[in-house]
BAFI-3210 file (N, C-alpha, C; in Angstrom, 3 decimals, decimal comma, padded with zeros to 6 digits):
// residues 277
n [1|2|3|4|5|6|7|8|9|10|11|12|13|14|15|16|17|18|19|20|21|22|23|24|25|26|27|28|29|30|31|32|33|34|35|36|37|38|39|40|41|42|43|44|45|46|47|48|49|50|51|52|53|54|55|56|57|58|59|60|61|62|63|64|65|66|67|68|69|70|71|72|73|74|75|76|77|78|79|80|81|82|83|84|85|86|87|88|89|90|91|92|93|94|95|96|97|98|99|100|101|102|103|104|105|106|107|108|109|110|111|112|113|114|115|116|117|118|119|120|121|122|123|124|125|126|127|128|129|130|131|132|133|134|135|136|137|138|139|140|141|142|143|144|145|146|147|148|149|150|151|152|153|154|155|156|157|158|159|160|161|162|163|164|165|166|167|168|169|170|171|172|173|174|175|176|177|178|179|180|181|182|183|184|185|186|187|188|189|190|191|192|193|194|195|196|197|198|199|200|201|202|203|204|205|206|207|208|209|210|211|212|213|214|215|216|217|218|219|220|221|222|223|224|225|226|227|228|229|230|231|232|233|234|235|236|237|238|239|240|241|242|243|244|245|246|247|248|249|250|251|252|253|254|255|256|257|258|259|260|261|262|263|264|265|266|267|268|269|270|271|272|273|274|275|276|277]
n.u [025,387|026,438|028,720|030,169|030,561|032,179|034,477|035,365|035,912|038,036|039,929|040,423|041,564|043,890|045,286|045,669|047,347|049,642|050,411|051,041|053,233|055,109|055,492|056,631|059,037|060,280|060,667|062,441|064,618|065,388|066,142|068,474|070,304|072,741|071,914|069,200|065,875|064,832|062,550|059,426|059,317|058,412|055,129|054,343|054,488|054,288|056,542|055,787|054,798|056,414|059,176|062,711|064,431|066,928|069,228|069,235|070,542|073,193|076,452|077,591|079,946|083,333|085,044|083,548|083,626|086,107|088,777|088,438|089,948|092,831|093,094|095,138|098,297|098,801|101,081|103,835|103,384|104,920|107,336|108,414|108,590|109,491|112,505|114,409|115,073|116,133|117,923|119,037|122,184|122,486|119,935|117,082|114,211|111,549|109,124|105,854|103,699|100,345|098,667|096,248|096,861|095,099|096,577|099,424|100,164|099,732|101,836|104,089|103,771|104,078|106,791|108,026|107,190|108,480|111,110|110,880|110,419|109,384|107,357|106,257|103,137|101,708|098,573|095,946|092,715|090,475|091,418|092,024|089,511|088,297|089,875|090,034|090,682|093,373|094,501|093,873|095,480|098,004|098,025|097,975|100,464|102,268|102,968|103,169|100,592|100,014|098,596|097,637|096,037|092,677|092,055|094,437|095,197|096,806|097,613|098,256|096,753|094,223|091,407|091,464|089,392|088,841|091,249|091,247|089,041|090,006|092,033|090,682|088,685|090,231|091,651|089,545|088,781|091,149|091,319|089,057|089,581|092,245|092,540|093,636|094,014|095,783|099,167|100,963|101,596|101,641|102,127|100,666|102,681|104,638|103,907|103,727|102,256|101,534|098,950|098,682|100,517|099,469|096,835|097,414|098,720|096,601|095,052|096,569|098,879|102,205|104,317|105,791|108,306|110,669|113,934|115,321|114,280|112,896|111,754|110,106|107,623|107,907|108,534|111,325|112,754|113,615|116,266|117,312|115,783|116,625|119,343|119,125|118,095|120,109|122,359|121,610|121,412|121,768|122,357|119,346|117,946|115,027|113,145|111,350|108,858|106,346|103,173|100,944|098,908|099,528|101,225|103,000|104,805|107,566|108,469|107,798|109,437|111,931|112,068|112,270|114,863|116,609|116,017|116,946|119,674|120,197|119,723|121,734|123,871|123,838|121,852|119,064|115,769|113,022|110,195|108,722|109,200|107,811|109,502|111,991|113,714]
n.v [-079,798|-081,607|-082,351|-079,976|-079,596|-081,785|-081,185|-078,911|-080,021|-081,747|-079,824|-078,558|-080,670|-081,101|-078,692|-078,843|-081,050|-080,095|-078,068|-079,572|-081,054|-079,023|-078,175|-080,497|-080,631|-078,293|-078,929|-081,078|-079,793|-078,091|-079,994|-080,959|-078,987|-076,950|-077,097|-077,452|-076,720|-073,336|-071,818|-070,317|-066,737|-064,534|-063,190|-059,824|-057,065|-056,369|-058,252|-061,494|-062,115|-060,979|-058,645|-059,414|-058,653|-056,035|-057,012|-059,671|-059,973|-059,787|-061,107|-063,116|-061,734|-062,724|-062,563|-063,182|-065,869|-066,612|-067,252|-065,682|-062,472|-062,189|-060,577|-057,691|-058,291|-057,641|-055,254|-054,857|-052,837|-049,858|-047,668|-045,495|-043,857|-045,385|-044,473|-044,960|-047,167|-050,318|-052,047|-053,746|-052,705|-049,318|-048,071|-045,988|-044,100|-042,302|-040,092|-038,638|-036,204|-035,276|-035,171|-036,714|-034,264|-032,592|-031,181|-031,163|-033,771|-035,551|-034,632|-035,314|-038,093|-038,568|-037,937|-039,858|-042,165|-041,822|-042,400|-044,910|-045,400|-046,136|-044,773|-043,554|-042,489|-040,556|-040,076|-037,682|-038,232|-036,601|-035,356|-037,540|-038,623|-036,936|-037,302|-039,930|-041,246|-040,770|-042,288|-044,802|-044,778|-044,703|-047,244|-048,818|-048,204|-049,147|-047,843|-047,122|-046,492|-044,626|-043,886|-040,723|-039,475|-038,032|-035,204|-033,894|-033,123|-032,114|-034,800|-035,303|-033,595|-034,501|-036,551|-040,074|-041,353|-039,553|-039,664|-042,305|-042,158|-040,359|-041,916|-044,304|-043,474|-042,555|-044,874|-046,412|-045,050|-045,271|-048,065|-048,534|-047,052|-047,558|-050,271|-051,904|-051,959|-049,370|-049,959|-048,501|-045,687|-042,196|-039,621|-036,401|-033,452|-034,818|-035,501|-037,639|-039,993|-042,301|-043,271|-042,962|-044,832|-047,221|-047,336|-047,232|-049,685|-051,429|-051,076|-052,285|-050,983|-049,760|-047,302|-044,738|-042,399|-039,964|-039,319|-037,325|-034,089|-032,085|-029,639|-028,432|-027,303|-024,756|-023,378|-022,890|-022,574|-024,089|-024,999|-025,148|-027,191|-029,345|-029,442|-030,169|-032,753|-034,116|-033,654|-035,020|-037,618|-041,098|-044,593|-046,191|-043,916|-041,928|-039,760|-036,767|-035,085|-032,942|-033,176|-031,673|-029,288|-026,673|-024,427|-026,450|-026,400|-025,972|-028,285|-030,169|-029,422|-029,728|-032,503|-033,423|-032,723|-033,810|-036,547|-038,045|-037,609|-038,904|-041,531|-041,834|-041,777|-044,231|-044,929|-046,780|-046,289|-046,993|-048,660|-048,909|-051,898|-054,419|-055,438|-054,626|-052,845]
n.w [-001,556|000,243|-001,106|-001,146|001,613|002,158|000,713|002,103|004,620|004,007|003,271|005,719|007,231|005,764|006,187|008,968|009,153|007,866|009,597|011,888|010,983|010,592|013,233|014,369|012,930|013,843|016,534|016,323|015,183|017,260|019,156|018,027|018,355|020,233|022,827|025,197|024,101|024,137|026,405|025,528|025,037|027,781|028,197|027,173|029,532|033,120|035,264|036,609|039,975|043,077|043,070|043,639|046,682|047,006|048,375|047,763|045,406|045,863|046,492|049,230|051,514|051,223|053,365|055,538|055,903|056,679|059,098|062,278|062,870|064,818|067,958|068,609|070,112|073,522|074,568|076,934|079,901|079,872|081,472|080,358|077,142|073,963|072,472|070,546|067,761|067,113|064,502|061,485|060,162|059,034|060,161|060,137|061,296|059,912|061,018|061,064|062,360|063,457|061,202|058,957|056,370|053,794|051,889|052,457|053,290|050,996|049,341|050,805|050,833|048,103|047,722|049,355|047,998|045,574|046,236|047,194|049,957|053,288|055,875|059,142|060,262|062,635|063,425|064,020|065,255|064,504|062,230|060,636|060,272|058,440|056,270|055,201|052,878|052,536|054,586|053,603|051,344|052,576|053,708|051,358|050,302|052,099|054,494|058,041|060,350|063,182|066,457|067,528|069,341|069,500|069,411|069,900|072,648|075,766|077,454|080,105|081,575|081,582|082,616|083,352|081,985|079,883|078,515|077,583|075,845|073,892|072,782|071,974|070,134|068,017|067,344|066,380|064,012|062,535|062,201|060,625|058,253|057,542|057,786|059,716|063,293|065,086|066,094|067,432|069,542|070,154|072,416|072,431|072,380|073,695|076,246|078,708|080,998|083,690|083,187|080,399|079,434|080,478|079,390|076,677|076,373|077,017|074,763|072,893|071,976|071,487|073,066|071,253|070,978|070,075|068,669|067,292|066,996|064,654|064,994|063,181|063,307|064,168|061,961|060,997|058,698|055,590|055,126|057,751|058,877|057,295|058,040|060,750|060,619|059,191|060,798|063,082|062,242|062,651|063,381|064,354|065,004|065,541|063,731|064,164|062,480|060,961|059,330|059,346|061,214|060,766|058,486|056,464|054,407|054,437|055,694|053,779|051,612|052,812|053,274|050,640|050,119|052,174|052,226|049,826|050,272|052,702|051,907|049,968|051,663|052,780|054,586|055,820|055,547|057,421|058,990|062,321|064,282|066,311|069,233|068,451|070,157]
ca.u [025,817|027,295|030,038|030,894|030,991|033,279|035,689|035,812|036,494|039,369|040,859|040,795|042,472|045,193|045,961|046,096|048,492|050,804|050,845|051,668|054,556|056,010|055,837|057,561|060,348|060,889|061,120|063,642|065,731|065,830|066,815|069,783|071,165|073,765|071,345|067,750|065,103|064,508|061,111|058,922|059,493|057,245|054,233|054,664|053,814|055,100|056,877|054,884|055,309|057,065|060,604|063,642|065,014|068,277|070,251|069,226|071,401|074,581|077,153|078,034|081,366|084,204|085,680|082,691|083,837|087,462|089,005|088,380|091,254|093,285|093,261|096,552|098,916|098,989|102,481|104,028|103,176|106,247|107,428|108,877|108,379|110,629|113,164|115,226|114,633|117,272|117,711|120,292|122,851|122,205|118,479|116,461|112,763|110,957|107,748|105,149|102,607|099,223|097,849|096,713|096,412|094,805|097,558|100,821|100,388|099,959|103,164|105,052|103,610|104,660|108,254|108,392|106,984|109,526|112,347|110,518|110,688|108,215|107,436|105,207|102,304|100,898|097,443|094,909|091,464|089,587|091,975|091,898|088,104|087,983|090,810|090,187|091,307|094,824|094,855|093,828|096,693|099,126|097,983|098,330|101,870|103,110|103,351|102,571|099,763|099,937|097,559|098,139|094,831|091,635|092,078|095,768|095,265|097,866|096,943|098,533|095,767|092,906|091,076|091,721|088,285|089,026|092,401|090,788|088,182|090,867|092,737|089,774|088,034|091,207|091,912|088,405|088,868|092,298|090,990|088,079|090,130|093,555|092,348|094,135|094,119|097,158|100,004|101,894|100,945|102,526|101,411|100,897|103,636|105,537|103,460|103,353|102,106|101,249|097,683|098,876|101,203|098,566|095,740|097,987|098,951|095,302|094,559|097,491|099,823|103,484|104,562|106,984|108,618|111,583|115,312|115,659|113,126|113,235|111,113|109,597|106,395|108,286|108,906|112,645|113,391|113,867|117,665|117,505|115,197|117,536|120,550|118,813|117,964|121,401|123,256|121,178|121,319|122,575|121,573|118,332|117,332|113,639|113,042|110,019|108,434|104,897|102,510|099,724|099,019|099,999|101,843|104,084|105,515|109,001|108,697|107,723|110,656|113,083|112,077|112,764|116,316|117,416|115,756|117,931|121,014|120,302|119,840|123,065|124,831|123,742|120,830|117,869|114,626|112,053|109,102|108,995|108,825|107,726|110,640|113,267|113,828]
ca.v [-079,355|-082,622|-082,324|-078,790|-079,847|-082,750|-080,481|-078,036|-080,867|-082,188|-078,688|-078,362|-081,753|-080,877|-077,582|-079,315|-081,936|-079,263|-077,394|-080,572|-081,390|-077,898|-078,216|-081,606|-080,250|-077,312|-079,620|-081,857|-078,860|-077,651|-081,106|-081,184|-077,830|-077,032|-077,224|-077,639|-075,651|-072,255|-071,623|-069,140|-065,498|-064,198|-062,209|-058,443|-056,585|-056,481|-059,628|-062,153|-062,265|-059,814|-058,598|-059,760|-057,554|-055,747|-057,842|-061,013|-060,013|-059,622|-062,277|-063,013|-061,384|-063,862|-062,446|-063,731|-067,303|-066,878|-067,292|-064,337|-061,855|-062,217|-059,275|-057,356|-058,723|-056,524|-055,079|-054,560|-051,452|-049,254|-046,504|-044,397|-044,216|-045,848|-043,336|-045,423|-048,433|-051,065|-052,697|-054,073|-051,632|-047,919|-047,976|-044,810|-043,989|-040,991|-040,051|-037,385|-036,068|-034,321|-035,237|-036,329|-032,984|-032,809|-030,528|-031,492|-035,219|-036,163|-034,276|-036,150|-039,455|-038,608|-037,970|-041,175|-043,143|-041,614|-043,037|-046,241|-045,354|-046,233|-043,922|-043,738|-041,301|-040,526|-039,256|-037,243|-038,816|-035,658|-035,143|-038,795|-038,845|-036,146|-037,641|-041,380|-041,718|-040,727|-043,463|-045,944|-044,710|-045,113|-048,705|-049,377|-047,958|-049,823|-047,022|-047,457|-045,424|-044,691|-043,128|-039,480|-038,983|-037,484|-033,740|-033,384|-032,425|-032,542|-035,889|-035,266|-032,716|-035,100|-037,713|-041,356|-041,619|-038,723|-040,183|-043,508|-041,732|-039,794|-043,020|-045,271|-042,904|-042,522|-046,254|-046,873|-044,455|-045,866|-049,427|-048,488|-046,493|-048,146|-051,709|-052,546|-051,007|-048,902|-050,708|-047,554|-044,496|-041,077|-038,607|-035,025|-032,649|-035,685|-035,472|-039,001|-040,342|-043,728|-043,609|-043,097|-046,106|-048,332|-047,383|-047,604|-051,130|-052,096|-050,982|-052,997|-050,053|-049,433|-045,862|-044,371|-040,969|-039,603|-039,007|-036,049|-033,214|-031,058|-028,375|-027,822|-026,573|-023,352|-022,870|-022,273|-022,501|-025,414|-025,383|-025,508|-028,520|-030,305|-029,555|-030,882|-034,177|-034,672|-033,622|-036,021|-038,949|-042,154|-045,837|-046,277|-042,616|-041,678|-038,339|-036,201|-033,966|-032,759|-033,014|-030,879|-028,419|-025,371|-024,435|-027,435|-026,386|-026,127|-029,704|-030,875|-029,119|-030,307|-033,946|-033,624|-032,524|-034,694|-037,971|-038,674|-037,528|-039,991|-042,790|-041,875|-042,012|-045,620|-045,162|-047,523|-045,665|-048,064|-048,456|-049,601|-053,305|-054,854|-056,214|-053,983|-051,697]
ca.w [-000,229|000,841|-001,761|-000,657|002,995|002,126|000,286|003,216|005,686|003,539|003,341|007,120|007,625|005,116|006,894|010,291|008,972|007,542|010,838|012,760|010,431|010,875|014,664|014,593|012,391|014,750|017,745|015,977|014,993|018,590|019,825|017,418|018,588|021,272|024,169|025,203|023,488|025,053|026,600|024,812|025,815|028,600|027,574|027,559|030,733|034,343|035,610|037,536|041,338|043,665|042,736|044,700|047,422|046,497|049,000|047,189|044,233|046,270|047,013|050,614|051,560|051,477|054,677|056,569|056,046|057,119|060,538|062,848|063,047|066,203|068,581|068,746|071,365|074,445|074,928|078,362|080,329|080,042|082,345|079,518|075,739|073,160|071,832|069,429|067,208|066,596|063,209|060,805|059,436|059,377|060,080|060,728|061,131|059,691|061,529|060,804|063,322|063,443|059,996|057,623|055,835|052,378|051,017|052,707|053,379|049,681|048,827|051,528|050,319|046,757|047,859|049,886|046,927|044,562|046,701|047,694|051,397|054,153|057,062|060,134|060,407|063,855|062,988|064,949|064,799|063,835|060,893|059,896|059,952|057,248|055,189|055,252|051,649|052,724|055,380|052,682|050,515|053,421|053,798|050,058|050,008|053,076|055,636|059,332|060,912|064,630|067,153|068,119|070,015|068,639|069,243|070,251|073,934|076,675|078,159|081,537|082,206|081,404|083,427|082,695|081,069|078,695|077,771|076,879|074,742|072,855|072,127|071,358|068,948|066,931|066,931|065,583|062,672|061,848|061,799|059,545|057,015|057,239|057,659|060,935|064,398|065,273|067,041|068,031|070,079|070,526|073,193|071,986|073,138|074,451|077,646|079,084|082,407|083,854|082,531|078,952|079,180|080,789|078,430|075,390|076,403|076,961|073,389|072,015|071,344|072,109|073,033|070,481|071,003|068,989|069,037|066,651|066,795|063,664|065,386|061,957|063,608|064,384|060,618|061,112|057,387|055,017|055,348|059,151|059,082|056,656|058,871|061,992|060,317|058,793|061,954|064,061|061,634|063,252|063,444|065,386|065,268|065,150|063,394|064,300|061,642|060,974|058,036|059,579|062,378|060,325|057,163|056,490|053,124|054,716|055,988|052,503|050,834|053,507|053,002|049,281|050,103|053,026|052,013|048,920|050,853|053,669|051,154|049,365|052,749|053,210|055,600|055,445|056,196|057,564|059,942|063,583|064,431|067,705|069,688|068,102|071,060]
c.u [026,750|028,675|030,850|031,389|032,170|034,575|036,227|036,457|037,867|040,388|041,332|041,771|043,849|045,970|046,468|047,307|049,756|051,334|051,532|053,043|055,551|056,423|056,805|058,954|061,041|061,416|062,366|064,837|066,257|066,592|068,180|070,726|072,140|073,186|069,856|067,043|064,748|063,012|060,657|059,077|058,245|056,376|054,593|053,885|054,699|055,372|055,920|055,534|055,998|058,542|061,464|064,111|066,430|069,342|070,319|070,145|072,884|075,156|077,499|079,508|082,217|084,816|084,834|082,921|085,246|087,570|088,969|089,778|091,617|093,441|094,749|097,088|099,167|100,456|102,626|103,733|104,544|106,186|107,973|108,708|109,665|111,200|113,958|114,709|115,833|116,912|119,041|120,879|122,493|120,710|117,987|114,956|112,386|109,508|107,168|103,894|101,516|098,318|096,755|096,089|096,201|095,800|098,964|101,085|100,558|101,327|104,250|104,978|104,217|106,179|108,726|108,258|108,064|110,806|112,093|110,849|109,370|108,436|106,282|104,463|101,463|099,764|096,553|093,560|090,571|090,098|091,789|090,465|087,707|088,857|091,093|090,847|092,820|095,297|094,838|095,060|097,920|099,181|098,443|099,831|102,810|103,574|102,643|101,790|099,637|098,875|098,190|097,003|093,856|091,841|093,388|095,781|096,524|097,259|097,151|097,561|094,360|092,684|091,386|090,628|088,436|090,199|091,991|089,928|089,013|091,582|091,783|089,132|088,990|091,515|090,781|088,474|090,011|091,955|090,011|088,704|091,425|093,470|092,822|094,159|095,563|097,890|100,989|101,131|101,999|101,702|101,690|101,810|104,647|105,188|102,909|103,110|101,701|099,958|097,863|099,561|100,258|097,455|096,244|098,222|097,633|094,731|095,528|098,541|101,080|103,699|105,873|107,151|109,553|112,966|115,716|114,371|113,530|112,713|110,556|108,319|106,664|108,628|110,258|113,339|113,734|115,277|117,926|116,942|116,101|118,763|120,268|118,680|119,335|122,395|122,893|121,127|122,292|121,719|120,596|117,578|115,893|113,487|111,586|109,863|106,915|104,369|101,206|099,959|099,495|100,535|103,065|104,827|107,024|109,345|108,691|108,996|111,889|113,191|112,624|114,280|117,051|117,172|116,740|119,351|121,218|120,477|121,209|124,143|124,735|122,727|119,640|116,717|113,485|110,974|109,368|108,505|108,798|108,958|111,989|113,420|115,168]
c.v [-080,358|-082,601|-081,137|-078,982|-080,800|-082,090|-079,570|-078,848|-081,337|-081,048|-078,429|-079,417|-081,548|-079,776|-078,015|-080,205|-081,137|-078,562|-078,353|-080,941|-080,279|-077,880|-079,313|-081,254|-079,247|-077,957|-080,411|-080,937|-078,369|-078,738|-081,372|-080,019|-078,070|-077,214|-077,395|-076,445|-074,611|-072,145|-070,383|-067,902|-065,192|-063,184|-060,807|-058,036|-056,773|-057,934|-060,176|-062,264|-061,009|-059,823|-058,975|-058,508|-057,303|-056,663|-059,231|-061,124|-060,000|-060,931|-062,054|-062,649|-062,579|-063,792|-063,047|-065,198|-067,642|-066,936|-065,881|-063,799|-061,806|-060,796|-058,971|-057,755|-057,515|-056,410|-054,818|-053,099|-050,857|-048,061|-045,291|-044,815|-044,719|-044,655|-043,729|-046,778|-049,146|-051,726|-052,970|-052,858|-050,253|-047,658|-046,722|-044,849|-042,534|-041,046|-038,659|-037,340|-035,097|-034,407|-036,285|-035,012|-033,129|-032,163|-031,072|-032,997|-035,868|-035,838|-035,104|-037,588|-039,589|-038,707|-039,321|-042,240|-043,036|-042,340|-044,416|-046,375|-045,420|-045,386|-044,241|-042,423|-041,439|-039,532|-038,862|-037,686|-037,856|-035,308|-036,392|-039,039|-038,103|-036,515|-039,140|-041,935|-041,720|-041,883|-044,715|-045,957|-045,136|-046,631|-049,335|-049,260|-048,452|-049,002|-047,501|-046,249|-045,646|-043,752|-041,908|-038,726|-038,370|-035,991|-033,098|-032,596|-032,835|-033,552|-035,842|-034,354|-033,309|-036,237|-038,989|-041,679|-040,815|-039,222|-041,405|-043,127|-041,176|-040,905|-043,914|-044,725|-042,887|-043,924|-046,783|-046,331|-045,080|-047,267|-049,445|-048,051|-047,156|-049,657|-052,491|-051,518|-050,560|-049,722|-049,804|-046,303|-043,451|-040,012|-037,218|-034,274|-033,513|-035,738|-036,844|-039,081|-041,812|-044,140|-043,800|-044,422|-047,286|-048,453|-047,739|-049,097|-051,892|-052,103|-051,604|-052,136|-049,866|-047,926|-045,539|-042,864|-040,651|-039,316|-037,635|-035,269|-032,117|-029,683|-027,652|-027,029|-025,100|-022,653|-022,157|-022,065|-023,896|-025,886|-025,816|-026,891|-029,590|-030,526|-030,360|-032,384|-034,778|-034,677|-034,698|-037,435|-039,920|-043,418|-045,826|-045,004|-042,580|-040,173|-037,893|-035,012|-033,897|-032,613|-032,246|-030,017|-027,025|-025,468|-025,348|-027,498|-026,517|-027,590|-030,523|-030,657|-029,738|-031,802|-034,231|-033,482|-033,568|-036,171|-038,598|-038,638|-038,618|-041,331|-042,923|-042,141|-043,419|-045,896|-045,903|-046,955|-046,665|-047,691|-049,249|-051,034|-053,649|-055,681|-055,615|-052,707|-051,746]
c.w [000,404|000,220|-001,288|000,766|003,029|001,714|001,407|004,311|005,288|003,608|004,761|007,597|007,030|005,818|008,253|010,188|008,682|008,779|011,767|012,280|010,723|012,328|014,971|014,109|013,293|015,998|017,474|015,811|016,322|019,292|019,267|017,648|019,710|022,655|024,071|024,596|024,532|025,223|025,861|025,668|026,612|027,897|028,011|028,795|031,939|034,682|036,641|038,917|041,814|043,325|043,932|045,420|046,913|047,084|048,403|045,985|044,597|046,776|048,475|050,642|051,941|052,871|055,771|056,827|056,533|058,629|061,094|063,085|064,525|066,735|068,736|070,113|072,253|074,822|076,419|078,662|080,641|081,001|081,602|078,056|075,076|072,402|070,594|068,977|066,595|065,271|062,554|060,098|059,949|059,175|060,797|060,472|060,897|060,168|061,310|061,676|062,849|062,221|060,128|057,156|054,331|051,425|051,206|052,741|052,010|049,098|049,510|051,028|048,926|046,826|048,373|048,796|045,865|044,931|047,311|049,184|052,152|055,405|057,990|060,318|061,680|063,619|064,156|064,393|064,045|062,447|060,036|059,451|058,678|056,050|055,170|054,003|051,769|053,602|054,507|051,787|051,322|053,543|052,495|049,789|051,103|054,250|056,901|059,829|062,408|065,168|067,837|068,809|069,013|068,352|069,679|071,565|074,702|077,636|079,666|082,285|082,141|082,394|082,637|081,667|079,779|077,854|076,958|075,671|073,589|072,072|071,338|070,096|067,764|066,431|066,056|064,158|061,883|061,361|060,623|058,221|056,581|057,053|058,862|062,053|064,564|066,324|067,783|068,450|070,412|071,220|072,632|072,951|073,906|075,924|078,013|080,586|082,489|083,138|081,034|078,618|079,404|079,748|077,033|075,296|076,303|075,549|072,386|071,361|072,180|072,029|072,303|070,505|069,830|069,558|068,525|066,399|065,816|064,049|064,168|062,195|063,888|063,077|060,653|059,770|056,894|055,304|056,774|059,444|058,493|057,529|060,140|061,747|060,020|059,948|062,973|063,527|062,286|063,285|064,621|065,661|064,747|064,960|063,496|063,367|061,691|059,557|058,170|060,815|062,037|058,912|057,199|055,155|053,322|054,982|054,707|051,699|051,483|053,237|051,617|049,194|050,931|052,762|051,024|049,473|051,899|052,963|050,517|050,408|053,318|054,290|055,000|056,235|056,226|058,573|061,217|063,566|065,912|068,047|069,345|068,913|071,763]
res [m|k|k|d|q|l|l|s|r|r|a|l|l|t|a|a|a|a|a|g|a|a|g|t|a|g|a|l|a|a|g|l|g|n|g|p|a|r|p|p|p|p|p|p|g|p|p|q|g|s|p|l|k|p|s|a|y|r|l|q|p|l|t|g|y|g|a|p|r|a|a|p|r|r|p|p|v|r|s|e|p|i|l|r|m|t|g|p|g|r|t|m|l|l|t|f|d|d|g|p|h|p|e|y|t|p|q|i|l|d|t|l|a|k|h|d|v|r|a|t|f|f|v|c|g|e|m|a|d|y|n|r|d|l|l|s|r|m|a|d|e|g|h|v|v|g|n|h|t|w|s|h|p|q|l|t|r|l|t|r|r|r|i|r|s|e|m|e|r|t|s|d|v|v|e|q|a|y|g|d|p|p|r|w|f|r|a|p|y|g|a|w|n|r|a|t|f|e|l|g|s|e|l|g|m|e|p|l|a|w|t|v|d|t|l|d|w|t|t|p|g|t|g|t|i|v|d|r|v|e|d|g|a|a|p|g|v|v|v|l|s|h|d|a|g|g|n|r|s|q|s|v|r|a|l|r|r|y|l|p|e|l|l|d|s|g|y|h|l|t|t|p|r|r|g|r|v]
***
């Protein structure tokens, strides 16, 4: 019995020594690798502790660490809207009211992009709210977005409080979708009064009217719209057209015709700039 017990004890010691040597070799091999030895994988089953909240996985927005954006400079209170815009050479402005419209506005944007031309879109807030993607596209392509009230009322028939609401709601939508608050305002129907000038100034907007009215809202025919633009073309002219408020297929076709002709005639189609009045 003693001999058998001795043999069993020696066998156990030999096995323990072999296991220890294997562990030492594994540790040395890990130490000679490219980095520290990895910890053993966690045991199967649900992770230990409570999971992180979703917000813990997100990075802080970089904009939160930058300087705050300066509020738009308040322009002077005018007694009449701006009708023309000065600029170098044969400069003209193309403006479109009442949109954005999901059918006609993209076609107008496509034509402007084809000729690398920038325009100004005076949007109605209720239209802009449903078509924010088009305001984002306008921003990406370098167009100017102006305020044309929320619901296109005749402002001279409203109280001062209602006028402010029409302007402010639209400015909020434009800032959210376009990225900046509007710097230009146009009164529906060209109906201006002192309240519109004062409130527009308080919201940081200049009043911009027009020089050439295409009257495209009357659907006079594509050729008539083209003739009105070309006959009225001159340095500083502001052209009024529409991209919503009805069937604007004539306005779309007219733009495709008169835009390349204006460019071939040496006109530079641009956007309004503060101080060029």
